[in-house]
C-alpha positions as CSV (number, residue, x, y, z in Angstrom):
1,M,25.5,32.7,65.6
2,H,22.3,31.1,65.7
3,R,21.2,27.5,66.5
4,D,19.8,27.3,62.9
5,Q,23.1,27.5,61.7
6,F,24.7,25.3,64.1
7,D,25.4,22.1,61.6
8,S,27.9,24.8,59.6
9,Y,29.6,25.6,62.7
10,D,33.2,24.7,63.8
11,F,33.2,22.9,67.3
12,L,34.6,26.3,69.1
13,T,31.5,28.4,67.7
14,R,29.1,25.7,68.4
15,E,30.7,25.7,72.2
16,L,30.3,29.1,72.3
17,L,26.6,29.4,71.1
18,D,25.0,29.1,74.3
19,I,27.0,31.3,75.9
20,V,26.8,34.3,73.4
21,N,22.8,33.7,72.1
22,P,21.6,31.3,74.7
23,N,17.9,33.1,73.6
24,N,19.1,32.1,69.8
25,D,18.2,36.2,69.4
26,H,18.5,37.1,65.6
27,H,19.8,40.9,65.7
28,T,21.7,42.8,63.3
29,L,25.1,43.7,64.8
30,A,24.1,47.0,64.7
31,Q,21.6,46.1,67.3
32,A,23.8,44.0,69.0
33,L,26.1,46.9,70.3
34,V,23.4,49.2,71.4
35,D,24.5,49.7,75.2
36,A,27.1,46.9,74.9
37,D,30.2,47.8,77.2
38,V,32.5,45.7,75.2
39,F,33.2,45.1,71.3
40,V,35.7,42.2,71.0
41,G,35.9,41.8,67.2
42,V,38.0,39.0,65.6
43,S,35.9,38.1,62.4
44,A,36.4,40.8,58.9
45,P,37.0,44.0,58.1
46,R,34.8,47.2,58.1
47,L,32.2,45.8,60.0
48,V,31.5,48.5,62.5
49,T,30.7,52.3,61.7
50,S,31.3,55.2,64.1
51,A,27.9,55.3,64.3
52,M,27.3,52.0,66.0
53,V,29.7,52.6,68.6
54,S,28.5,55.7,69.4
55,T,25.3,54.1,70.6
56,M,27.5,52.1,73.2
57,K,27.3,52.9,77.1
58,K,29.6,55.3,78.2
59,D,33.1,54.8,78.2
60,A,32.6,51.6,75.9
61,I,35.7,49.5,74.8
62,V,36.1,48.1,71.2
63,F,39.3,45.5,70.6
64,A,38.6,45.2,66.6
65,M,41.1,42.4,66.3
66,A,40.6,41.6,62.2
67,N,44.3,41.6,60.7
68,P,45.3,43.3,58.6
69,E,42.5,45.6,58.5
70,P,40.3,46.1,61.6
71,E,36.3,45.7,62.2
72,I,36.7,49.4,62.9
73,T,39.8,51.7,62.9
74,Y,41.5,53.3,66.2
75,D,40.1,57.1,64.9
76,E,36.7,55.9,63.8
77,A,36.1,54.2,67.4
78,I,37.4,57.1,69.2
79,A,35.5,58.8,67.3
80,G,31.9,57.0,68.1
81,G,33.0,57.4,71.5
82,A,35.0,54.7,72.6
83,T,37.3,54.8,75.5
84,V,39.7,52.0,75.3
85,V,40.4,50.7,71.9
86,G,42.8,47.8,70.9
87,T,43.1,46.4,67.2
88,G,45.7,44.1,65.7
89,R,48.1,47.1,64.5
90,S,51.4,48.3,65.3
91,D,50.6,51.9,64.3
92,Y,48.0,52.8,67.0
93,P,48.1,52.3,70.9
94,N,47.1,48.3,72.4
95,Q,48.1,46.5,69.7
96,V,46.8,43.0,70.4
97,N,49.0,40.0,68.7
98,N,49.5,36.9,69.3
99,V,53.5,37.9,70.2
100,L,52.3,39.2,73.2
101,A,51.7,35.8,74.2
102,F,53.3,32.8,72.3
103,P,57.3,33.9,73.1
104,G,56.8,33.6,76.4
105,L,54.0,31.1,77.4
106,F,56.3,28.5,74.9
107,R,59.1,29.1,76.8
108,G,58.5,29.2,80.1
109,A,56.3,25.5,78.8
110,L,59.7,24.4,77.8
111,D,62.1,26.0,80.2
112,C,60.1,23.9,82.7
113,Q,59.6,20.6,80.1
114,A,55.7,21.3,80.7
115,S,54.2,18.3,78.9
116,K,51.0,19.9,77.8
117,I,49.7,23.4,78.0
118,T,46.8,23.9,79.9
119,E,44.1,26.8,80.8
120,E,45.9,28.0,83.6
121,M,49.6,28.3,82.2
122,K,47.5,30.5,79.7
123,M,45.8,32.5,82.1
124,A,49.3,32.5,84.3
125,A,50.4,34.1,80.6
126,A,47.6,37.0,80.8
127,V,48.3,38.0,84.3
128,G,51.8,38.1,83.8
129,L,51.3,39.9,80.7
130,A,48.9,42.4,82.5
131,S,51.1,43.1,85.5
132,L,53.5,44.5,83.1
133,I,51.6,48.0,83.4
134,R,51.0,49.3,86.8
135,D,48.2,51.0,87.6
136,D,49.6,54.7,87.8
137,Q,50.5,53.8,84.0
138,L,47.3,53.1,83.1
139,R,45.6,54.7,80.6
140,P,43.1,54.8,77.5
141,D,45.7,54.0,75.3
142,Y,48.1,51.9,77.5
143,V,45.8,49.1,78.6
144,I,48.3,46.3,76.9
145,P,52.1,46.6,76.8
146,S,53.6,47.0,73.7
147,A,55.1,43.9,71.7
148,F,58.5,45.4,71.6
149,D,58.4,45.9,75.5
150,P,61.7,44.0,76.3
151,R,59.7,42.7,79.0
152,V,57.0,40.8,77.9
153,A,58.5,37.3,76.7
154,S,60.1,36.8,80.4
155,T,57.5,37.6,82.4
156,V,55.0,35.7,80.6
157,A,57.6,33.3,80.7
158,A,58.1,33.1,84.3
159,E,54.5,32.9,85.4
160,V,54.2,30.1,82.9
161,M,56.1,28.1,84.6
162,K,55.1,28.9,88.1
163,S,51.9,27.7,87.0
164,A,53.2,24.3,85.0
165,I,54.9,24.0,88.3
166,Q,51.9,24.4,90.5
167,S,49.9,22.5,88.4
168,K,52.9,19.6,88.7
169,I,52.9,18.7,84.7
170,A,56.8,20.7,84.9
171,R,59.1,17.7,84.7
172,K,62.2,20.1,85.3
173,P,61.4,22.7,88.3
């Protein structure tokens, strides 16, 4: 993302521009990954190679979430030296999927008749999701609970409802 393309970006990309590229640097993705701790991809398939991951810092984290085909496959990211890898695919560990948040987020909001969905409620959903993995269970191939974990929706809903009540936007406590 560069300032010279500002007019072609949507509102969210424009807001992110100063955060992700404050110096208006013009680098390739390969250059940007050198010594990076984390890669979060939500763009297009096959943009990242094992060789690119190998230039990242030790114990790198890769979340390649383009769907249905990620920026790099789970196996390729591991081969490149990534320690934690998540994709949008259900056939690999650490599947990142909106089904982890949305049923519980909406259930919590509906149950308390929240007047809106706030950033605090979204953060509460994330905290609820993270709480499902105890420290003694946490390992590189299990940093995100499975979408099929029956605790996910109810835990997220409870945290969202609690946040809405605390924020005083719940019409039914």
